[in-house]
GULUMPA-806785 format. One line per field, with one value per residue: residue number from 1; x, z, y of N, C-alpha, C, O in turn; residue in three letters. Coordinates in steps of 0.2 Angstrom, whole numbers, always signed. Atoms other than C-alpha are relative to their C-alpha. Layout:
BEGIN
n <- c(NUM|...)
n_c1 <- c(X|...)
n_c3 <- c(Z|...)
n_c2 <- c(Y|...)
ca_c1 <- c(X|...)
ca_c3 <- c(Z|...)
ca_c2 <- c(Y|...)
c_c1 <- c(X|...)
c_c3 <- c(Z|...)
c_c2 <- c(Y|...)
o_c1 <- c(X|...)
o_c3 <- c(Z|...)
o_c2 <- c(Y|...)
res <- c(ala|...)
***
This chain:
BEGIN
n <- c(1|2|3|4|5|6|7|8|9|10|11|12|13|14|15|16|17|18|19|20|21|22|23|24|25|26|27|28|29|30|31|32|33|34|35|36|37|38|39|40|41|42|43|44|45|46|47|48|49|50|51|52|53|54|55|56|57|58|59|60|61|62|63|64|65|66|67|68|69|70|71|72|73|74|75|76|77|78|79|80|81|82|83|84|85|86|87|88|89|90|91|92|93|94|95|96|97|98|99|100|101|102|103|104|105|106|107|108|109|110|111|112|113|114|115|116|117|118|119|120|121|122|123|124|125|126|127|128|129|130|131|132|133|134)
n_c1 <- c(-1|-7|-2|+3|-4|-7|+1|+1|-5|-6|-5|-5|+1|+1|+6|+4|-1|+3|+8|+2|+0|+6|+6|+1|+2|+7|+3|+0|+5|+7|+2|+2|+6|+5|+2|+4|+7|+5|+4|+5|+2|-2|-2|-6|-5|-2|-4|-7|-3|-1|-6|-6|-1|-3|-6|-5|-1|-4|-7|-3|-2|-5|-5|-2|-4|-7|-3|-2|-5|-6|-3|-2|-6|-6|-3|-6|+1|-7|-4|-4|-6|-4|-3|-6|-5|-3|-4|-5|-4|-6|+2|+0|+6|+5|-1|+2|+7|+2|-1|+4|+7|+0|+0|-6|-2|-7|-5|+0|-3|-8|-4|+1|-4|-7|-1|+0|-6|-5|+1|-2|-7|-3|+2|-3|-7|+1|+2|-6|-5|+3|-1|-7|-1|+3)
n_c3 <- c(-3|-2|-7|-5|-1|-3|-7|-4|+1|-3|+3|+3|+6|-1|-3|+5|+5|-3|+0|+7|+3|-3|+4|+7|-1|-1|+5|+6|+0|-1|+7|+4|-3|+2|+7|+0|-3|+4|+4|-5|-5|+2|-6|-2|+5|-1|-6|+1|+4|-4|-4|+4|+2|-5|-2|+5|+0|-5|+2|+5|-3|-4|+5|+2|-6|-1|+6|-1|-5|+3|+5|-4|-4|+4|+5|-4|-7|-4|+1|+6|-2|-4|+5|+3|-5|-1|+5|-1|-6|-1|-5|-7|-1|+0|-7|-5|+1|-3|-7|-3|+1|-4|+3|-3|-7|+0|+2|+7|+3|-1|+4|+7|+1|+1|+6|+5|+0|+2|+7|+3|-1|+5|+7|+1|+3|+6|+4|+1|+5|+7|+3|+2|+6|+6)
n_c2 <- c(+7|+1|-3|+4|+7|-1|-2|+6|+5|-1|-5|+4|+3|+8|+1|-2|+5|+6|-1|+0|+7|+3|-3|+3|+7|+0|-3|+4|+5|-3|-3|+6|+2|-5|+2|+6|-2|-4|+4|+4|-5|-7|-4|+3|-2|-7|-1|+2|-5|-6|+2|+0|-7|-4|+3|-1|-7|-1|+3|-4|-6|+2|+1|-6|-3|+3|-3|-7|+0|+2|-5|-5|+2|-2|+5|+4|+0|+0|+6|-1|-4|+4|+4|-4|-2|+6|+1|-5|+1|+4|+6|-2|-4|+5|+3|-5|+0|+6|+0|-5|+2|+6|+7|+4|-2|-4|+5|+1|-6|-1|+5|-2|-6|+2|+3|-5|-4|+4|+0|-7|-1|+5|-2|-7|+0|+3|-6|-4|+3|-1|-7|+0|+4|-3)
ca_c1 <- c(-153|-134|-133|-146|-137|-120|-127|-131|-117|-101|-86|-74|-73|-72|-88|-97|-91|-97|-115|-115|-111|-125|-137|-133|-135|-152|-157|-153|-163|-178|-178|-179|-192|-202|-201|-207|-221|-228|-234|-243|-246|-245|-244|-230|-221|-222|-216|-201|-198|-199|-187|-175|-176|-172|-158|-149|-151|-143|-129|-126|-125|-113|-102|-102|-96|-82|-77|-77|-67|-54|-53|-52|-37|-20|-11|+4|+3|+16|+22|+28|+39|+46|+50|+60|+69|+73|+81|+92|+98|+115|+116|+121|+106|+95|+102|+99|+81|+78|+85|+75|+59|+63|+65|+82|+89|+105|+115|+110|+113|+131|+135|+128|+136|+153|+151|+146|+161|+173|+166|+168|+186|+189|+181|+190|+208|+202|+193|+209|+220|+208|+210|+229|+228|+218)
ca_c3 <- c(-259|-259|-244|-235|-238|-233|-217|-210|-218|-210|-214|-219|-237|-231|-221|-236|-248|-236|-235|-254|-257|-244|-253|-270|-263|-257|-271|-286|-280|-274|-292|-300|-287|-291|-310|-307|-295|-307|-317|-302|-287|-293|-275|-270|-286|-284|-266|-271|-285|-273|-261|-275|-281|-264|-259|-276|-276|-259|-265|-280|-269|-257|-272|-279|-262|-261|-279|-274|-258|-269|-282|-268|-259|-263|-277|-266|-249|-235|-240|-257|-248|-237|-252|-260|-244|-242|-259|-255|-238|-234|-225|-209|-211|-214|-198|-188|-194|-190|-173|-169|-175|-163|-176|-169|-151|-145|-147|-165|-169|-162|-171|-188|-186|-183|-198|-209|-203|-206|-224|-227|-221|-233|-248|-245|-249|-264|-271|-268|-277|-292|-293|-293|-307|-318)
ca_c2 <- c(-381|-380|-369|-379|-396|-389|-381|-398|-408|-412|-400|-414|-419|-438|-436|-427|-440|-454|-447|-444|-463|-468|-456|-464|-482|-477|-466|-477|-492|-481|-473|-491|-496|-480|-484|-501|-495|-483|-498|-506|-495|-477|-470|-481|-477|-459|-460|-470|-457|-443|-452|-455|-437|-430|-442|-441|-422|-421|-433|-422|-406|-415|-420|-403|-396|-408|-403|-385|-389|-398|-384|-371|-380|-374|-382|-387|-393|-393|-410|-403|-390|-403|-414|-400|-396|-415|-415|-400|-406|-412|-429|-420|-408|-423|-432|-416|-415|-433|-431|-415|-424|-439|-452|-457|-456|-448|-464|-467|-448|-448|-464|-458|-441|-449|-460|-445|-435|-449|-451|-432|-433|-448|-439|-422|-427|-437|-421|-411|-423|-423|-404|-406|-418|-407)
c_c1 <- c(+7|+2|-4|+3|+6|-1|+0|+5|+6|+5|+5|-2|-2|-7|-6|-1|-4|-8|-2|-1|-6|-6|-1|-2|-7|-4|-1|-5|-7|-2|-2|-6|-6|-2|-4|-7|-5|-4|-5|-4|+3|+3|+7|+6|+2|+4|+7|+4|+2|+6|+7|+3|+4|+7|+6|+1|+5|+7|+4|+3|+6|+6|+2|+4|+7|+4|+2|+5|+7|+3|+2|+7|+6|+3|+6|-1|+6|+4|+4|+6|+5|+4|+6|+5|+4|+5|+6|+4|+6|-1|+0|-6|-6|+0|-2|-7|-3|+0|-5|-7|-1|+0|+6|+2|+7|+5|+1|+2|+7|+3|-1|+4|+7|+1|+0|+7|+6|-1|+2|+7|+3|-1|+4|+7|-1|-2|+6|+5|-2|+1|+7|+1|-2|+4)
c_c3 <- c(+2|+7|+6|+2|+4|+7|+5|-1|+4|-4|-4|-7|+0|+2|-6|-5|+2|-1|-7|-3|+3|-4|-7|+1|+2|-6|-6|+1|+1|-7|-4|+3|-2|-7|-1|+3|-4|-5|+4|+4|-1|+6|+2|-5|+0|+7|-1|-5|+4|+5|-4|-2|+6|+2|-6|-1|+6|-1|-5|+3|+4|-5|-3|+5|+1|-6|+1|+5|-4|-5|+4|+4|-4|-4|+3|+7|+4|-1|-6|+2|+3|-5|-4|+5|+1|-5|+0|+6|-1|+4|+7|+2|+1|+7|+5|+1|+3|+8|+4|+0|+5|-3|+2|+7|+0|-2|-8|-4|+0|-5|-8|-2|+0|-7|-6|+0|-2|-8|-3|+0|-5|-7|-1|-3|-7|-5|-1|-5|-7|-3|-2|-7|-6|-2)
c_c2 <- c(-1|+2|-4|-7|+1|+3|-6|-6|+1|+4|-4|-3|-8|-1|+2|-5|-7|+0|+0|-7|-3|+2|-4|-8|+0|+3|-4|-6|+3|+3|-6|-2|+5|-1|-6|+1|+4|-5|-4|+5|+7|+4|-2|+2|+7|+2|-2|+5|+6|-1|+0|+7|+4|-3|+1|+8|+2|-3|+4|+7|-1|-1|+6|+4|-3|+2|+7|+1|-1|+6|+6|-1|+3|-5|-4|+0|+0|-6|+1|+4|-4|-5|+3|+1|-7|-1|+4|-1|-4|-6|+2|+4|-5|-4|+5|+0|-6|-1|+5|-3|-6|-6|-4|+3|+3|-5|-1|+7|+1|-5|+2|+6|-2|-4|+5|+4|-4|-1|+7|+1|-4|+3|+7|-1|-3|+6|+5|-3|+0|+7|+1|-3|+4|+6)
o_c1 <- c(+8|+5|-1|+4|+8|+4|+3|+6|+8|+4|+8|-8|-6|-11|-11|-6|-8|-12|-8|-5|-10|-10|-7|-6|-10|-9|-7|-10|-12|-8|-8|-11|-12|-8|-9|-12|-11|-10|-11|-9|+9|+8|+11|+11|+8|+8|+11|+10|+7|+10|+12|+9|+9|+12|+11|+7|+9|+12|+10|+8|+11|+12|+8|+8|+11|+10|+8|+10|+12|+9|+7|+10|+6|+2|+6|-3|+12|+10|+10|+11|+11|+10|+11|+11|+10|+11|+11|+9|+7|-6|-3|-9|-10|-5|-6|-10|-8|-4|-8|-11|-7|-2|+5|+1|+10|+10|+6|+6|+10|+8|+4|+7|+11|+7|+4|+9|+10|+5|+5|+10|+8|+4|+6|+8|+3|+0|+7|+8|+2|+2|+9|+5|+0|+3)
o_c3 <- c(+7|+10|+11|+7|+8|+11|+10|+2|+6|-10|-9|-7|-3|+0|-6|-8|-1|-2|-8|-6|+0|-5|-9|-3|+1|-7|-9|-4|-1|-8|-7|-1|-3|-9|-4|+1|-3|-7|+1|+3|+0|+6|+4|-3|+0|+7|+2|-4|+2|+5|-2|-2|+4|+3|-4|-3|+4|+0|-5|+1|+4|-3|-3|+3|+2|-5|-1|+5|-2|-5|+2|+7|-10|-2|+1|+10|+1|-1|-7|+0|+2|-4|-5|+3|+2|-4|-2|+7|-5|+8|+11|+7|+5|+10|+10|+6|+7|+11|+9|+4|+5|+0|+2|+8|-6|-6|-11|-9|-5|-8|-11|-7|-5|-10|-11|-5|-6|-11|-8|-5|-8|-11|-7|-8|-11|-11|-7|-8|-11|-9|-7|-10|-12|-6)
o_c2 <- c(-4|-1|-5|-9|-3|+3|-5|-10|+6|+5|-1|-5|-10|-5|-2|-7|-10|-4|-2|-9|-7|-2|-5|-10|-6|+0|-4|-6|+0|+2|-6|-4|+3|-1|-6|-2|+3|-3|-6|+8|+8|+7|+2|+4|+8|+6|+1|+7|+9|+3|+3|+8|+7|+1|+2|+9|+6|+0|+5|+9|+3|+1|+7|+8|+1|+3|+9|+5|+2|+7|+10|+4|+3|-11|-10|+5|+1|-5|-1|+3|-3|-6|+1|+1|-6|-4|+3|+2|-9|-6|+0|+3|-4|-5|+2|+0|-6|-3|+3|-1|-9|-11|-10|+9|+3|-3|-1|+6|+2|-3|+1|+7|+1|-2|+5|+6|-1|+0|+6|+3|-2|+2|+8|+3|-1|+6|+8|+1|+0|+7|+4|+0|+3|+10)
res <- c(met|tyr|glu|leu|val|his|arg|tyr|ala|pro|gln|ser|pro|ala|gly|arg|thr|ala|ile|ala|ile|val|gly|cys|leu|val|gly|val|pro|ala|phe|val|leu|gly|leu|ile|gly|leu|gly|gly|asn|val|ala|ala|gly|leu|leu|phe|leu|leu|leu|ser|thr|val|thr|leu|gly|ile|ser|gly|gln|leu|thr|arg|gly|val|val|arg|gln|ala|asn|ala|ala|pro|ala|ser|gly|pro|trp|asp|asp|arg|gln|val|asp|asp|ala|asn|glu|thr|pro|ile|glu|thr|leu|arg|arg|arg|tyr|ala|glu|gly|glu|ile|asp|asp|glu|ala|phe|glu|arg|his|leu|asp|gln|leu|ile|glu|thr|glu|glu|leu|glu|arg|pro|lys|ala|glu|ser|glu|arg|val|leu|glu)
***
């Protein structure tokens, strides 16, 4: 049944999850109506129980597929690598990356670059004077 369900199900985990939720929203009330119907109209009760069994079975298989997809996914995504790279970047490298990605325009890039260069020039003599004192 797993292969049959996944042959016709959407490939995205979000689509499979949405169908599983709708299946549960149909299957659970159908199950309750089937149990109630068994006391009165047995044919209707069995029909609702059959409907609930099918929809809840499909929902379970879709959920199982989403869990398998999540387990098969790599432990770290591209966003993890970028976070590590961002932590190791110098301010100028960050500025260059933002400029290359189009986050800032030419004027802002030049302005920020000038500020960073001035800041580095101010810090450099201070660091050298601290070394002399040691």
